[in-house]
C-alpha positions, 0 to 999 in steps of 0.5 A: 500499500502506497499512503501519501500525507499532504498537507501536514506539520510533521511534529516530532520530538526535534522538529516541527516543519511543514512538510508531505509524509509518502508511505510505501512498502510499510516504509517511510519514503520521502519527507517534503513540501508537494510530494508527488503522489504515486499511480495509485496512492491515497491521499490523506487530508493532513491540512491543519492536523499535526503528523506525528510517530504513532504511540509507542506504549513501554508497558502492557500487560495484554493476557496476563495470568494474575492473582486468579484470573487472566486479564480482559484484553487480549493480544489482538484486542488489546492493540486494536484499540490502541490504534484507535488512539493513536498507538501503533507499538507495545512492550508487554511482559513476559512474567514467569512463574517462580521455577518456570523457565523463562525460555518456555514462558517466553515461547508462551507469550510469543505464541498468544501476541501472534494475534496482535494487529500492531508492532510488539515486544517484550520487556522478560520478568526475572522471578528466580534465580539460578544457572539455568536463569543467566544462560536463558537471559544470554539467550534472549538478549543475543537471539531474540533480541529482549534488551530488559528485564523486568523485576518486581520488587512486590507481590510477594509470596509471588514473584517478587525479586528479593535484593539476591535476585536484583544484585543476579540478574542486574550484574548479568544484564549488564554484561550482556548489554541490558537494561533492567527495569523494576517494580519500585515498590517494599513488598515486604512491608506492603505485606505486613501493612495489609496484614495489618489493615486487614485485622482492623477489619479495613477490608474494602478497597479504600485499603488499597492505597493504606497498604501501598504508602509513598514511603515504600515507593520511594525506599524501593527505589533508593534500594533498585538505584543503590544497587545498580549504582554500585554494579554500574549498569543503568536502571529505567524505573517503571510506573513512578508514581509518587514524588517519594520515588521521583526525588530518588530518580532526581538525585541519581541523575545528579550525581550522574547515574543513567536512572530513567522514570516512566510515568502512567497517563493515570496517575497523573491525571487521577487522585486517590479520592476513588477509593473512597467511592461507596461503589465497591465495583467502581473503587475495585475498577481504579485498583492497580499497584502503585495505587493513584496517588494524593494531588501533590503527587500528580504536580510532582509527576508533570514537573519530573516529565518537564524536566527531564527526570522521568522520560516516558508516559505509559499504561500498565494496560491491564484489565480485569472485569467487575466480575474479575474484581469482585474476586476481592470483595471480602478483602482488597489484597485479593483485587485483581490489579489493574486498569485500562488506559492503551487508547486513551493515552495519547489523548488524555496526555495531549489535553491534560499536557500541551493544552494546558501548556506543560508540554509542547509538543514536540516533548509530547512526541518525545514522552509518548513515542521517541524517548521510549524508542531510543531508550529501548533501542529501536530508534529511528526505526520507532518513535521518528518520521524519517526517510527509511523509518518505519511509516508507523503514523498517527495525524492528530486532529488537535481540535476534535474532541470527545468525551471518554467512555466505556460506551463507545471505547474499544479496549474489551473491559467493563470499566474506563477510569477516564470515564467522563473526561473531556479530551481535546486533540485525536487520533483522525488516522493511524498509520501501522508499517504503511496501513490505514488501521484507523480513519475517522472513527473507522477501525481497521485493524487486522490480527496477525497483522503485528510483527514482533520487533527484536531490540538490540542490546547496547555493546557501546555504553554499557562496554564503557559503563563496564570499563569505568566501574573496572576502573574504580576497583582497587586492586588487592592488597599484598600482605605478608 
């Protein structure tokens, strides 16, 4: 398919320019003023609109088996909904059970993802440790194009990684040129607070944020960053929700450490009052970890994006319907953790970021696509509007508006945490590998059209870090 996007303003993380964009054979073939349309090309009129890289959501959980159930969104429905909102790529998570062979888990997730409508990659979680995990991490990096590994510092008794696992995995990641990532919450503290609250008779969703205070996130972020500092490896912290964790990232970066932070659209716009809703279904629908925080944390997160201490935005898209959330009717600790958002992230961030003056359009592109592509080493194939890049593009109408609602969204879940939010700035067209998948409200996503994207390791920068760390090691002291 050949598509000519005509008359728009191209916005990247680096520049803004009036230009047409020609897409051929899944790639961007030309960019410039007044391009001639090849015979048979489909013309997209982008007059008065912006042409930007398709969004990259670096944190989703499609079809995730979790807390005794399975997320309602699979790789097809989730990526199709993403395209309706202007997102063209996701990075999901392989999460092995403790003691499960990680290559076996990886192959399972790859099989599930074959139905994806959009391009995808995987972070692989390290939930246990032995020599086989050490070896399989090497296979994943060198042969499968996985360059990031996830560590849950929460969920005691299930998938929590203790400090021994963190040390071993971070060290192996440095050897391989891979990026460690962490879910930063002190799992032991959360576990003890959950027990205490339940013993005190607090069983509803209001107990969820009480059991996961900002300090639990700040402590875990500090611990992970300090481990990474000693080992000499960069670190990416997912879904930063609290000023406490942001401050640890800022401290580390000010000291010269390579530390990266991710913010969720929900944490930027929703506060913890949702857990005090008298309707259990509505309150439970917002249960995710880390939880939504008090408003002052939202203000801090926006400043983190503005200052460059937070680098990417995501959704942690993990859908559970009302009947699944009801598993925790009498015990908030058993409510499956997760909320939707992959369809709404771009519009929510444009509305509350660009339209309020918090972000420039170029910064919007950086935090919704370009930075994720750079951090996870797929730039400029993804996250750019450049000749030779994948033709993953969104034509963005800054004047279009709607009210977000479960009645009209495309996500396979019966609740929307952004319900009733008015947003201005929407995708009019989404193009995935040169194919129109969303056009003026018509979703054209194709089951199985997405491709797995290999992400190379970072040999040059990591080798430099390893060498630098070696230079700081003192020579052994010779004693008589």
